[in-house]
Backbone as CSV, one residue per row, in Angstrom:
resi,resn,N_x,N_y,N_z,CA_x,CA_y,CA_z,C_x,C_y,C_z
1,MET,-100.423,125.132,12.428,-101.746,125.678,12.140,-102.526,125.940,13.429
2,GLY,-102.336,125.076,14.408,-103.069,125.250,15.657,-102.771,126.560,16.355
3,ASN,-101.589,127.118,16.081,-101.172,128.367,16.722,-101.963,129.579,16.264
4,PHE,-102.698,129.474,15.175,-103.495,130.593,14.690,-104.840,130.598,15.399
5,LEU,-104.991,131.524,16.328,-106.210,131.621,17.127,-107.143,132.630,16.466
6,PHE,-108.236,132.137,15.913,-109.114,132.995,15.135,-109.799,134.075,15.962
7,ALA,-110.096,133.819,17.223,-110.697,134.874,18.059,-109.727,136.040,18.190
8,TYR,-108.464,135.732,18.391,-107.455,136.779,18.505,-107.344,137.552,17.193
9,LEU,-107.224,136.818,16.078,-107.059,137.449,14.772,-108.268,138.312,14.401
10,ILE,-109.460,137.797,14.635,-110.684,138.525,14.291,-110.839,139.771,15.161
11,ALA,-110.632,139.629,16.468,-110.762,140.789,17.364,-109.717,141.845,17.034
12,LYS,-108.513,141.426,16.737,-107.442,142.371,16.420,-107.718,143.091,15.104
13,CYS,-108.132,142.344,14.088,-108.361,142.941,12.763,-109.637,143.777,12.697
14,LEU,-110.717,143.300,13.299,-112.007,143.980,13.160,-112.319,144.967,14.289
15,ARG,-111.737,144.764,15.451,-112.031,145.643,16.575,-110.802,146.380,17.103
16,GLY,-109.617,145.926,16.682,-108.392,146.539,17.172,-108.118,146.242,18.626
17,THR,-108.698,145.147,19.138,-108.536,144.789,20.544,-107.839,143.434,20.676
18,ASP,-107.370,143.174,21.875,-106.768,141.876,22.193,-107.784,141.105,23.033
19,ILE,-108.370,140.086,22.442,-109.422,139.300,23.107,-108.912,138.658,24.402
20,ARG,-107.614,138.503,24.504,-107.029,137.885,25.701,-107.052,138.821,26.907
21,ALA,-107.478,140.066,26.687,-107.577,141.033,27.785,-109.025,141.438,28.054
22,GLU,-109.960,140.736,27.450,-111.373,141.099,27.590,-112.207,139.890,28.015
23,GLY,-113.329,140.171,28.634,-114.269,139.114,29.023,-113.593,138.058,29.881
24,SER,-113.719,136.814,29.451,-113.096,135.712,30.191,-111.599,135.629,29.912
25,THR,-111.100,136.412,29.012,-109.710,136.460,28.531,-109.324,135.235,27.708
26,ASN,-110.262,134.378,27.432,-109.980,133.193,26.622,-110.127,133.544,25.148
27,PRO,-109.116,133.216,24.338,-109.198,133.523,22.911,-109.997,132.461,22.152
28,GLY,-111.276,132.398,22.444,-112.125,131.387,21.820,-113.466,131.941,21.383
29,ALA,-114.221,131.083,20.730,-115.510,131.473,20.152,-116.506,131.939,21.213
30,ARG,-116.537,131.272,22.330,-117.516,131.631,23.358,-117.267,133.038,23.892
31,ASN,-116.019,133.361,24.163,-115.695,134.685,24.696,-115.961,135.774,23.663
32,ILE,-115.516,135.579,22.446,-115.723,136.620,21.429,-117.213,136.772,21.105
33,GLY,-117.951,135.662,21.163,-119.394,135.735,20.937,-120.103,136.492,22.037
34,THR,-119.696,136.268,23.265,-120.277,136.968,24.396,-119.984,138.464,24.319
35,LEU,-118.772,138.806,23.914,-118.367,140.210,23.855,-118.924,140.954,22.645
36,TYR,-118.899,140.332,21.471,-119.205,141.051,20.238,-120.409,140.528,19.460
37,GLY,-120.949,139.390,19.860,-122.159,138.910,19.212,-121.983,137.691,18.323
38,LYS,-123.129,137.257,17.821,-123.238,136.024,17.052,-122.318,135.955,15.827
39,PRO,-122.223,136.993,14.999,-121.347,136.888,13.821,-119.885,136.607,14.183
40,PHE,-119.420,137.202,15.288,-118.045,136.970,15.725,-117.878,135.540,16.242
41,PHE,-118.889,135.058,16.958,-118.871,133.664,17.424,-118.778,132.716,16.233
42,ILE,-119.643,132.915,15.251,-119.699,132.032,14.082,-118.376,132.066,13.317
43,ALA,-117.856,133.256,13.082,-116.591,133.382,12.344,-115.450,132.685,13.079
44,THR,-115.396,132.859,14.383,-114.338,132.232,15.178,-114.510,130.725,15.202
45,PHE,-115.737,130.274,15.436,-115.987,128.832,15.457,-115.584,128.204,14.120
46,LEU,-116.021,128.807,13.021,-115.707,128.253,11.697,-114.208,128.295,11.408
47,GLY,-113.543,129.357,11.817,-112.096,129.441,11.611,-111.347,128.371,12.376
48,ASP,-111.661,128.225,13.667,-110.974,127.226,14.487,-111.348,125.800,14.075
49,ALA,-112.612,125.586,13.738,-113.034,124.260,13.258,-112.392,123.971,11.907
50,GLY,-112.319,124.989,11.069,-111.728,124.825,9.745,-110.271,124.425,9.800
51,LYS,-109.522,125.003,10.729,-108.106,124.622,10.810,-107.962,123.178,11.286
52,GLY,-108.829,122.737,12.191,-108.802,121.338,12.611,-109.125,120.411,11.466
53,ALA,-110.164,120.776,10.708,-110.564,119.968,9.557,-109.482,119.947,8.491
54,LEU,-108.874,121.090,8.237,-107.849,121.181,7.198,-106.626,120.330,7.526
55,VAL,-106.164,120.396,8.755,-104.993,119.605,9.152,-105.286,118.118,9.010
56,VAL,-106.430,117.678,9.484,-106.784,116.258,9.387,-106.956,115.857,7.926
57,TYR,-107.573,116.707,7.135,-107.767,116.403,5.717,-106.418,116.264,5.001
58,ILE,-105.513,117.200,5.232,-104.188,117.128,4.602,-103.462,115.858,5.016
59,ALA,-103.502,115.523,6.305,-102.849,114.296,6.777,-103.474,113.059,6.146
60,THR,-104.780,113.073,5.970,-105.480,111.936,5.366,-105.101,111.796,3.891
61,VAL,-105.076,112.898,3.172,-104.747,112.866,1.747,-103.290,112.453,1.534
62,MET,-102.406,112.965,2.372,-100.984,112.688,2.198,-100.616,111.253,2.532
63,THR,-101.274,110.673,3.521,-100.854,109.346,3.985,-101.863,108.243,3.716
64,GLU,-103.133,108.596,3.625,-104.221,107.630,3.498,-104.259,106.630,4.650
65,LEU,-103.597,106.950,5.738,-103.592,106.093,6.917,-104.253,106.831,8.077
66,HIS,-105.230,106.197,8.676,-106.001,106.808,9.754,-105.139,107.260,10.932
67,PRO,-104.171,106.463,11.384,-103.374,106.908,12.544,-102.659,108.242,12.315
68,TYR,-102.193,108.503,11.104,-101.507,109.758,10.844,-102.479,110.938,10.858
69,ALA,-103.682,110.710,10.421,-104.699,111.761,10.505,-104.953,112.108,11.967
70,LEU,-104.974,111.108,12.825,-105.191,111.351,14.257,-103.992,112.040,14.894
71,ILE,-102.793,111.747,14.433,-101.610,112.448,14.944,-101.691,113.926,14.536
72,GLY,-102.118,114.199,13.301,-102.339,115.582,12.871,-103.399,116.259,13.724
73,PHE,-104.458,115.516,14.036,-105.543,115.998,14.883,-105.000,116.389,16.259
74,LEU,-104.214,115.520,16.842,-103.606,115.785,18.145,-102.697,117.016,18.071
75,ALA,-101.903,117.118,17.003,-100.972,118.245,16.866,-101.707,119.577,16.757
76,VAL,-102.785,119.631,15.973,-103.504,120.903,15.821,-104.216,121.280,17.118
77,ILE,-104.678,120.300,17.869,-105.304,120.591,19.168,-104.259,121.127,20.144
78,ILE,-103.101,120.482,20.211,-102.037,120.951,21.099,-101.614,122.370,20.707
79,GLY,-101.477,122.609,19.402,-101.111,123.945,18.940,-102.135,124.995,19.324
80,HIS,-103.416,124.623,19.304,-104.478,125.567,19.682,-104.480,125.815,21.188
81,LEU,-104.312,124.767,21.964,-104.337,124.906,23.419,-103.095,125.598,23.965
82,TYR,-101.944,125.310,23.348,-100.659,125.815,23.838,-99.866,126.462,22.697
83,PRO,-100.375,127.574,22.144,-99.704,128.194,20.996,-98.388,128.883,21.388
84,ILE,-97.357,128.597,20.629,-96.056,129.207,20.941,-96.088,130.718,20.741
85,PHE,-96.945,131.212,19.843,-97.031,132.650,19.593,-97.653,133.410,20.763
86,PHE,-98.345,132.711,21.647,-99.062,133.360,22.740,-98.657,132.798,24.099
87,ARG,-97.391,132.489,24.226,-96.828,132.008,25.501,-97.581,130.814,26.070
88,LEU,-97.978,129.916,25.197,-98.649,128.653,25.545,-100.022,128.855,26.195
89,LYS,-100.660,129.999,25.961,-101.987,130.279,26.516,-102.967,130.464,25.369
90,GLY,-103.619,129.380,24.988,-104.525,129.413,23.855,-105.972,129.236,24.246
91,GLY,-106.744,128.811,23.270,-108.161,128.575,23.481,-108.397,127.237,24.160
92,LYS,-109.649,126.842,24.211,-110.011,125.596,24.883,-110.152,124.424,23.924
93,GLY,-110.133,124.692,22.629,-109.992,123.644,21.632,-111.241,122.930,21.162
94,LEU,-112.400,123.273,21.671,-113.596,122.520,21.300,-113.954,122.697,19.826
95,SER,-113.813,123.901,19.297,-114.103,124.126,17.879,-113.123,123.354,16.999
96,THR,-111.851,123.389,17.351,-110.828,122.664,16.596,-111.084,121.163,16.673
97,PHE,-111.478,120.683,17.837,-111.826,119.277,18.038,-112.982,118.883,17.111
98,ALA,-114.019,119.713,17.087,-115.191,119.414,16.253,-114.825,119.400,14.766
99,GLY,-114.027,120.357,14.336,-113.633,120.412,12.926,-112.810,119.211,12.501
100,GLY,-111.858,118.825,13.324,-111.043,117.652,13.016,-111.860,116.376,13.012
101,LEU,-112.754,116.270,13.978,-113.602,115.078,14.070,-114.562,114.981,12.883
102,LEU,-114.968,116.118,12.353,-115.828,116.122,11.172,-115.159,115.395,10.006
103,VAL,-113.868,115.540,9.863,-113.133,114.876,8.782,-112.819,113.430,9.153
104,ILE,-112.473,113.188,10.411,-112.117,111.825,10.842,-113.319,110.895,10.740
105,GLU,-114.420,111.251,11.365,-115.643,110.434,11.370,-116.857,111.335,11.531
106,PRO,-117.449,111.802,10.437,-118.595,112.718,10.538,-119.772,112.139,11.331
107,LEU,-120.033,110.850,11.190,-121.148,110.252,11.937,-120.882,110.245,13.430
108,LEU,-119.625,110.069,13.801,-119.272,110.121,15.219,-119.508,111.536,15.759
109,LEU,-119.125,112.540,14.995,-119.368,113.919,15.426,-120.863,114.164,15.633
110,LEU,-121.679,113.719,14.705,-123.135,113.884,14.852,-123.658,113.174,16.099
111,ALA,-123.157,111.971,16.333,-123.587,111.212,17.522,-123.181,111.935,18.802
112,LEU,-121.961,112.461,18.827,-121.491,113.170,20.020,-122.257,114.468,20.240
113,LEU,-122.581,115.159,19.156,-123.400,116.371,19.283,-124.783,116.045,19.834
114,ALA,-125.348,114.940,19.383,-126.662,114.521,19.896,-126.574,114.179,21.379
115,ILE,-125.542,113.432,21.749,-125.344,113.075,23.163,-125.190,114.338,24.003
116,ALA,-124.315,115.246,23.547,-124.068,116.485,24.302,-125.332,117.331,24.404
117,GLY,-126.080,117.432,23.311,-127.302,118.233,23.319,-128.359,117.685,24.259
118,ILE,-128.580,116.399,24.185,-129.587,115.766,25.048,-129.181,115.865,26.516
119,LEU,-127.911,115.548,26.802,-127.448,115.629,28.189,-127.505,117.057,28.719
120,SER,-127.191,118.023,27.874,-127.231,119.419,28.303,-128.617,119.832,28.757
121,LEU,-129.637,119.312,28.094,-131.008,119.632,28.488,-131.349,119.056,29.854
122,PHE,-130.870,117.833,30.113,-131.175,117.188,31.393,-130.297,117.716,32.521
123,ILE,-129.025,117.914,32.220,-128.069,118.361,33.238,-128.174,119.874,33.456
124,ARG,-128.694,120.584,32.459,-128.815,122.044,32.471,-127.452,122.715,32.405
125,SER,-126.520,122.097,31.673,-125.191,122.676,31.509,-124.628,122.258,30.155
126,PHE,-124.363,123.249,29.286,-123.728,122.958,27.997,-122.325,122.394,28.216
127,THR,-121.625,122.936,29.199,-120.248,122.522,29.445,-120.171,121.054,29.826
128,VAL,-120.931,120.641,30.808,-120.854,119.245,31.271,-121.366,118.301,30.190
129,GLY,-122.465,118.645,29.543,-122.972,117.807,28.450,-121.957,117.654,27.335
130,GLY,-121.345,118.767,26.961,-120.337,118.741,25.907,-119.116,117.928,26.290
131,MET,-118.680,118.066,27.527,-117.487,117.331,27.963,-117.765,115.836,28.083
132,ILE,-118.984,115.474,28.409,-119.332,114.043,28.399,-119.263,113.523,26.968
133,GLY,-119.760,114.312,26.011,-119.644,113.944,24.600,-118.194,113.774,24.186
134,VAL,-117.328,114.697,24.588,-115.901,114.609,24.272,-115.291,113.366,24.924
135,ALA,-115.695,113.068,26.151,-115.161,111.909,26.864,-115.535,110.587,26.188
136,VAL,-116.677,110.549,25.539,-117.159,109.333,24.872,-116.491,109.134,23.499
137,ALA,-115.873,110.186,22.970,-115.288,110.140,21.627,-114.324,108.969,21.388
138,PRO,-113.403,108.665,22.296,-112.482,107.545,22.028,-113.201,106.205,21.867
139,ILE,-114.187,105.960,22.704,-114.946,104.705,22.605,-115.744,104.685,21.311
140,GLY,-116.358,105.821,20.992,-117.105,105.924,19.743,-116.221,105.681,18.533
141,LEU,-115.010,106.255,18.542,-114.101,106.061,17.410,-113.715,104.597,17.262
142,TYR,-113.554,103.918,18.379,-113.211,102.493,18.310,-114.279,101.708,17.537
143,PHE,-115.534,102.052,17.724,-116.602,101.350,17.006,-116.526,101.571,15.501
144,PHE,-115.944,102.686,15.078,-115.792,102.959,13.648,-114.529,102.326,13.070
145,THR,-113.425,102.391,13.806,-112.137,101.959,13.239,-111.649,100.611,13.763
146,HIS,-112.149,100.175,14.898,-111.702,98.927,15.536,-110.196,98.931,15.768
147,SER,-109.676,100.080,16.125,-108.244,100.237,16.358,-108.016,100.805,17.757
148,TYR,-107.262,100.045,18.547,-106.931,100.526,19.884,-105.998,101.739,19.815
149,MET,-105.139,101.794,18.793,-104.247,102.937,18.632,-105.056,104.203,18.352
150,ASP,-106.045,104.106,17.470,-106.915,105.251,17.192,-107.631,105.688,18.471
151,MET,-108.109,104.712,19.222,-108.818,105.008,20.464,-107.880,105.697,21.462
152,PHE,-106.639,105.247,21.516,-105.662,105.831,22.431,-105.364,107.288,22.072
153,VAL,-105.095,107.560,20.799,-104.790,108.927,20.372,-106.005,109.827,20.587
154,MET,-107.191,109.339,20.250,-108.411,110.124,20.489,-108.595,110.364,21.984
155,GLY,-108.218,109.384,22.804,-108.298,109.546,24.254,-107.421,110.689,24.747
156,ILE,-106.225,110.809,24.185,-105.343,111.920,24.549,-105.982,113.252,24.136
157,CYS,-106.521,113.289,22.925,-107.193,114.512,22.454,-108.345,114.886,23.383
158,SER,-109.149,113.912,23.743,-110.297,114.159,24.622,-109.846,114.653,25.994
159,LEU,-108.821,114.034,26.536,-108.325,114.459,27.847,-107.813,115.897,27.811
160,LEU,-107.131,116.257,26.743,-106.641,117.634,26.610,-107.801,118.637,26.582
161,ILE,-108.853,118.301,25.838,-110.011,119.195,25.752,-110.705,119.292,27.109
162,ILE,-110.906,118.180,27.752,-111.567,118.183,29.067,-110.725,118.958,30.077
163,PHE,-109.415,118.743,30.060,-108.523,119.460,30.977,-108.603,120.963,30.746
164,SER,-108.682,121.376,29.499,-108.754,122.815,29.198,-110.071,123.435,29.679
165,HIS,-111.086,122.614,29.867,-112.396,123.093,30.334,-112.608,122.872,31.837
166,ARG,-111.574,122.527,32.554,-111.729,122.146,33.963,-112.396,123.237,34.809
167,THR,-112.037,124.509,34.605,-112.664,125.565,35.411,-114.143,125.720,35.051
168,ASN,-114.473,125.571,33.777,-115.878,125.645,33.360,-116.674,124.497,33.970
169,ILE,-116.080,123.310,34.009,-116.752,122.136,34.574,-117.041,122.368,36.051
170,VAL,-116.052,122.873,36.781,-116.239,123.136,38.208,-117.340,124.174,38.419
171,ARG,-117.319,125.260,37.626,-118.372,126.280,37.749,-119.746,125.694,37.446
172,SER,-119.815,124.828,36.442,-121.103,124.203,36.103,-121.593,123.303,37.220
173,LEU,-120.698,122.527,37.788,-121.095,121.623,38.869,-121.507,122.381,40.123
174,LYS,-120.945,123.574,40.320,-121.321,124.423,41.451,-122.556,125.260,41.139
175,LYS,-123.123,125.056,39.946,-124.310,125.785,39.488,-124.038,127.280,39.301
176,GLU,-122.771,127.634,39.039,-122.417,129.025,38.785,-122.503,129.354,37.302
177,GLU,-122.628,128.336,36.469,-122.737,128.536,35.029,-124.063,127.933,34.595
178,LYS,-124.937,128.750,34.073,-126.283,128.305,33.729,-126.389,127.973,32.245
179,LEU,-127.393,127.165,31.905,-127.629,126.746,30.532,-127.867,127.947,29.634
180,HIS,-128.571,128.952,30.124,-128.916,130.108,29.314,-127.870,131.210,29.364
181,GLU,-126.753,130.990,30.085,-125.743,132.014,30.260,-125.173,132.513,28.931
182,PHE,-125.075,131.637,27.978,-124.484,131.978,26.684,-125.533,131.785,25.622
183,SER,-126.219,132.846,25.288,-127.280,132.718,24.294,-126.909,133.519,23.061
184,LEU,-126.685,132.803,21.989,-126.358,133.483,20.730,-127.522,133.361,19.813
């Protein structure tokens, strides 16, 4: 499921273009939103978040065991970041991460969004604020599940997301990416 990149599918179906050759060339919500506007951003975000949520939900229903839901979460993130259909060059995974986390622990997602939002205002960077929120996710999950295994798997997911945003983080720290740069 992770291999289905909604920015690519939406741009191809509605615009007849390959999003991987436009803008930042990233097949994600931010790039398609910047190029085509808010409706495209929303559709892509919901599609990528939905696939994360769906995979975690199916794993939860099938097994009723939290660790398997997290393994599904990890698999859909890896599939999104490194899709076999696109020569292992996928999106950055934040939408998929948010969708999966919504099913795993909705209160944790809300807490991380609050942390990211508040930090973004002070730091003046959505990227750095968001990545700090992602980095805190494993510790936050531990408070909900009290499982070191859950914390470990979430840690891998968080590291993958942060790694995929490494160039954005560097640009933000160099003040090359502004808070208002992406206004939808």
